[in-house]
C-alpha positions as CSV (number, residue, x, y, z in Angstrom):
1,M,2.1,1.0,34.3
2,S,-1.4,1.1,32.9
3,M,-4.2,3.1,34.6
4,T,-6.9,1.1,36.5
5,P,-9.7,2.1,38.8
6,Q,-7.2,1.7,41.7
7,D,-4.5,3.7,39.8
8,P,-6.0,7.2,39.1
9,P,-4.3,9.4,36.5
10,S,-1.8,12.1,37.7
11,A,-3.8,14.8,35.8
12,R,-7.4,15.4,34.9
13,A,-9.0,17.8,32.4
14,A,-11.0,20.7,33.8
15,D,-13.6,20.2,31.1
16,P,-14.3,17.4,28.6
17,A,-12.8,17.4,25.2
18,E,-14.8,17.7,22.0
19,R,-17.0,14.5,21.8
20,A,-16.2,14.1,18.1
21,L,-12.6,13.2,19.0
22,F,-13.8,9.9,20.5
23,R,-17.1,9.1,18.7
24,G,-16.8,5.6,17.1
25,L,-13.1,5.5,17.9
26,V,-13.0,2.1,19.5
27,D,-14.0,-1.0,17.4
28,D,-15.0,-4.0,19.5
29,A,-12.4,-6.7,19.0
30,A,-13.6,-8.9,21.9
31,V,-13.2,-12.2,20.0
32,F,-9.6,-11.5,19.0
33,P,-6.4,-12.0,21.2
34,P,-5.8,-11.3,24.0
35,G,-9.5,-11.2,24.9
36,L,-10.6,-14.3,22.9
37,A,-14.3,-14.0,24.0
38,P,-16.6,-16.7,22.6
39,L,-18.6,-15.2,19.7
40,P,-22.0,-15.6,21.4
41,R,-20.8,-13.7,24.5
42,A,-19.1,-11.0,22.4
43,V,-22.3,-10.4,20.4
44,E,-24.5,-10.3,23.6
45,E,-22.2,-7.9,25.4
46,H,-21.7,-5.7,22.3
47,L,-25.5,-5.3,21.8
48,A,-26.0,-4.7,25.6
49,R,-23.5,-1.7,25.4
50,R,-25.9,0.1,23.1
51,A,-27.8,1.1,26.2
52,E,-24.7,2.7,27.8
53,P,-24.4,6.5,27.8
54,W,-21.0,6.1,26.1
55,A,-22.3,3.8,23.4
56,D,-21.5,6.4,20.7
57,L,-17.8,5.9,21.4
58,V,-17.8,2.2,20.3
59,G,-17.8,1.2,16.6
60,A,-18.7,-2.1,15.0
61,L,-18.1,-5.6,16.3
62,L,-15.0,-7.1,14.6
63,V,-15.6,-10.7,13.4
64,P,-13.2,-13.0,11.6
65,A,-14.3,-13.6,8.0
66,G,-14.0,-17.3,8.6
67,A,-16.6,-17.1,11.4
68,A,-19.5,-16.0,9.2
69,A,-21.4,-19.3,9.5
70,E,-20.9,-19.3,13.3
71,L,-22.1,-15.7,13.5
72,M,-25.3,-16.4,11.7
73,A,-26.1,-19.1,14.2
74,V,-25.7,-16.8,17.3
75,P,-28.9,-15.6,18.8
76,R,-29.2,-11.8,18.7
77,A,-31.5,-9.5,20.6
78,A,-31.3,-6.8,18.0
79,P,-29.8,-6.1,14.6
80,L,-26.0,-6.1,14.5
81,D,-23.3,-4.2,12.6
82,V,-20.1,-6.1,12.0
83,A,-16.8,-5.5,10.3
84,L,-15.2,-8.6,8.7
85,V,-11.5,-9.1,9.4
86,A,-9.2,-11.2,7.3
87,R,-5.6,-11.4,8.7
88,P,-2.7,-11.0,6.2
89,G,-2.3,-14.2,4.2
90,T,-6.1,-14.8,4.0
91,T,-7.3,-14.9,0.4
92,L,-10.1,-12.6,-0.8
93,D,-12.4,-15.5,-1.6
94,V,-12.7,-16.2,2.1
95,V,-14.1,-12.7,2.6
96,E,-16.3,-13.0,-0.4
97,R,-17.9,-16.2,0.9
98,A,-18.5,-14.5,4.2
99,L,-20.2,-11.5,2.5
100,D,-22.4,-13.8,0.5
101,Q,-23.4,-15.8,3.7
102,L,-24.1,-12.7,5.8
103,G,-25.9,-10.9,3.0
104,R,-28.7,-13.4,3.4
105,E,-29.3,-12.4,7.0
106,R,-31.4,-9.2,7.3
107,S,-30.5,-8.6,10.9
108,L,-26.8,-8.5,10.2
109,T,-25.1,-5.7,8.3
110,V,-21.5,-5.8,7.2
111,V,-20.3,-2.2,7.5
112,A,-16.6,-2.6,6.6
113,T,-13.9,-5.1,5.8
114,E,-10.2,-5.5,6.9
115,I,-7.7,-7.4,4.8
116,G,-4.0,-7.8,4.4
117,W,-1.9,-6.1,1.7
118,S,-1.1,-8.5,-1.1
119,S,-0.9,-8.7,-4.9
120,E,-4.7,-9.2,-5.0
121,W,-5.9,-6.8,-2.3
122,A,-7.4,-4.3,-4.8
123,G,-10.0,-6.9,-5.8
124,S,-11.7,-5.9,-2.5
125,L,-12.7,-2.5,-4.0
126,T,-15.5,-4.3,-6.0
127,W,-17.3,-5.1,-2.8
128,G,-18.7,-1.6,-2.3
129,L,-17.7,-1.5,1.4
130,P,-15.1,0.5,3.3
131,V,-11.8,-1.3,3.2
132,S,-8.9,-1.2,5.7
133,V,-5.7,-2.7,4.3
134,E,-3.2,-4.0,6.9
135,V,0.3,-3.0,5.8
136,P,3.4,-5.0,6.5
137,R,6.2,-3.9,8.8
138,G,9.7,-3.1,7.6
139,A,10.8,-2.4,4.0
140,D,7.5,-3.0,2.4
141,L,5.6,-0.5,4.6
142,V,6.0,2.6,2.4
143,P,5.5,0.7,-0.9
144,A,2.3,-0.7,0.5
145,L,1.1,2.8,1.6
146,E,1.9,4.1,-1.8
147,D,-0.1,1.3,-3.4
148,I,-3.1,2.0,-1.2
149,R,-2.9,5.7,-1.8
150,D,-2.9,5.1,-5.6
151,H,-6.2,3.3,-5.3
152,T,-8.0,6.0,-3.3
153,G,-10.7,8.1,-4.9
154,G,-13.0,5.3,-5.9
155,K,-16.4,4.4,-4.6
156,S,-15.1,2.3,-1.7
157,P,-13.6,4.3,1.2
158,L,-10.1,3.1,1.6
159,Q,-7.5,3.4,4.4
160,A,-4.4,1.8,5.8
161,K,-4.1,-0.3,8.9
162,L,-1.1,-0.9,11.1
163,R,-0.8,-3.6,13.8
164,T,0.3,-1.8,17.0
165,G,0.2,-4.9,19.1
166,S,2.9,-7.6,19.3
167,T,2.7,-10.8,17.2
168,E,4.8,-14.0,17.0
169,E,6.7,-12.4,14.2
170,H,7.0,-8.8,15.5
171,P,7.2,-7.0,18.8
172,V,5.2,-3.8,19.4
173,P,6.3,-1.2,16.9
174,D,8.4,1.4,18.6
175,A,7.6,5.1,18.7
176,T,9.9,5.8,15.6
177,E,8.0,3.2,13.5
178,L,4.6,4.4,14.5
179,A,5.6,8.0,14.1
180,T,6.9,7.2,10.6
181,F,3.7,5.5,9.7
182,L,1.6,8.4,11.0
183,R,3.7,11.0,9.2
184,T,3.6,9.1,6.0
185,C,-0.2,8.7,6.1
186,V,-0.7,12.4,6.7
187,D,1.7,13.3,3.9
188,M,-0.2,10.9,1.5
189,D,-3.6,12.3,2.7
190,L,-4.4,8.7,3.7
191,G,-6.7,7.7,6.6
192,F,-5.6,4.9,8.9
193,K,-6.7,2.7,11.7
194,L,-4.6,0.8,14.3
195,T,-5.1,-2.6,15.9
196,G,-3.7,-4.2,19.0
197,G,-1.9,-2.9,22.1
198,L,-4.0,0.3,22.5
199,H,-6.1,-0.6,25.5
200,R,-5.2,2.4,27.5
201,A,-5.2,6.2,27.0
202,V,-1.6,7.0,27.8
203,A,1.6,5.2,26.8
204,H,2.8,2.8,29.5
205,T,4.7,-0.4,30.2
206,T,2.7,-3.5,31.2
207,G,3.4,-5.7,34.2
208,E,5.1,-8.1,31.8
209,G,7.5,-5.4,30.7
210,E,6.0,-4.8,27.2
211,R,5.7,-1.2,26.1
212,Q,2.3,-0.2,24.9
213,H,1.1,2.9,23.0
214,G,-1.7,5.1,24.2
215,F,-4.6,6.1,22.0
216,V,-4.6,9.6,23.4
217,N,-0.9,9.9,22.4
218,V,-1.9,8.9,18.9
219,L,-4.7,11.5,18.8
220,C,-2.2,14.2,19.9
221,A,0.5,13.1,17.5
222,T,-2.0,13.1,14.6
223,R,-3.1,16.6,15.6
224,W,0.5,17.8,15.7
225,A,1.3,16.3,12.3
226,L,-1.7,18.0,10.8
227,A,-1.6,21.4,12.5
228,H,2.1,21.9,13.0
229,A,3.7,19.8,10.3
230,A,5.5,18.0,13.1
231,D,8.2,15.6,11.8
232,V,9.0,12.2,13.1
233,P,11.2,13.1,16.1
234,E,8.5,15.5,17.5
235,L,5.8,12.8,16.9
236,E,8.0,10.3,18.6
237,A,8.1,12.5,21.7
238,L,4.4,12.8,21.8
239,L,3.9,9.0,21.4
240,E,6.3,8.4,24.2
241,Q,4.8,10.9,26.6
242,R,3.6,9.3,29.8
243,D,2.6,12.4,31.6
244,P,-1.1,13.0,30.8
245,A,-1.0,16.7,31.4
246,P,0.5,18.0,28.1
247,L,-1.7,15.5,26.2
248,L,-4.8,16.8,27.9
249,D,-3.9,20.3,27.0
250,I,-3.6,19.4,23.4
251,L,-6.9,17.6,23.3
252,T,-9.0,20.1,25.3
253,R,-7.8,23.0,23.1
254,M,-9.2,21.4,20.0
255,S,-12.3,22.7,18.4
256,A,-15.0,20.6,16.8
257,A,-13.5,21.3,13.4
258,D,-10.0,20.3,14.7
259,A,-11.4,17.1,16.0
260,S,-13.2,16.3,12.8
261,V,-9.9,16.7,10.8
262,V,-7.9,14.6,13.2
263,R,-10.5,11.8,13.1
264,A,-10.7,12.0,9.3
265,F,-7.1,10.6,9.5
266,F,-7.1,8.4,12.7
267,T,-10.4,6.8,12.1
268,A,-10.5,4.0,14.6
269,Y,-8.6,1.3,16.4
270,G,-9.5,-2.3,17.5
271,C,-9.6,-3.1,21.2
272,C,-10.6,-6.4,22.8
273,G,-11.8,-4.7,26.0
274,V,-13.7,-1.5,25.0
275,T,-14.5,-0.6,28.6
276,D,-10.7,0.0,29.3
277,P,-10.4,3.0,27.0
278,V,-13.8,4.3,28.1
279,H,-12.8,4.1,31.7
280,D,-9.6,6.0,31.0
281,L,-11.4,8.8,29.1
282,S,-13.7,9.1,32.1
283,A,-10.8,9.1,34.6
284,L,-9.0,11.7,32.7
285,G,-12.0,14.0,32.6
286,L,-12.2,13.8,28.8
287,I,-15.8,12.6,28.8
288,K,-18.7,13.4,31.2
289,E,-19.7,9.8,31.9
290,T,-18.4,8.0,35.0
291,V,-17.3,4.5,34.2
């Protein structure tokens, strides 16, 4: 059961955690499922959040590469940073056209790109932008991660991306699959981001019976993988933990240096309702703001 304002957490931190753990953690995926906000509204609300005291926790607005022309026509009250997203199966030329279109607009800045792993994905490294490569589920997962790792070290920051929400083809990855991805990324010294199904801080089951991962669980599992060489079974246990208390203990014991290392690996995740994770951080006492 997810936490809501009417469903307070069973534990609360005595003091906030290091702010660096959460800064820029949540990319704004308002226009993607299940939110599906119209682009004009998503832009307006994203820009309005810059005035919030927790604005530093929110990253770029995620926009489909195919919506570049629509984005240029949306009125904007201030300059806007966006990350262009191309789902697996989208060819690189779609992103390249979007980059060309948006490059003509001074009040829009493309700060990153997200693409699917394919035989041509490495062509994105010529764009001079950070690239997140969404890896496939199943047997191709490790070969895709190896391929991405082998292209790191260039001018374009490069990381892996795993879809942690359900799709028509795949259910939500279970704790074993996510733990394996996380452990493999750490072993390969490869940063990663996640997308989908991470609206709430702590792992839970939705009202529809779908199990969802918690972003606080992922932060803790990443910490354990780095600091304690935790293997997949131990990471699974952390990812499946539904009692906030042991998770809060891990987070609040981290120094600023610890937080920096954790976030160098788990860089961000996309969420279509960014106020949900901010509310949960507040309710758990991990940030000072009341949301």
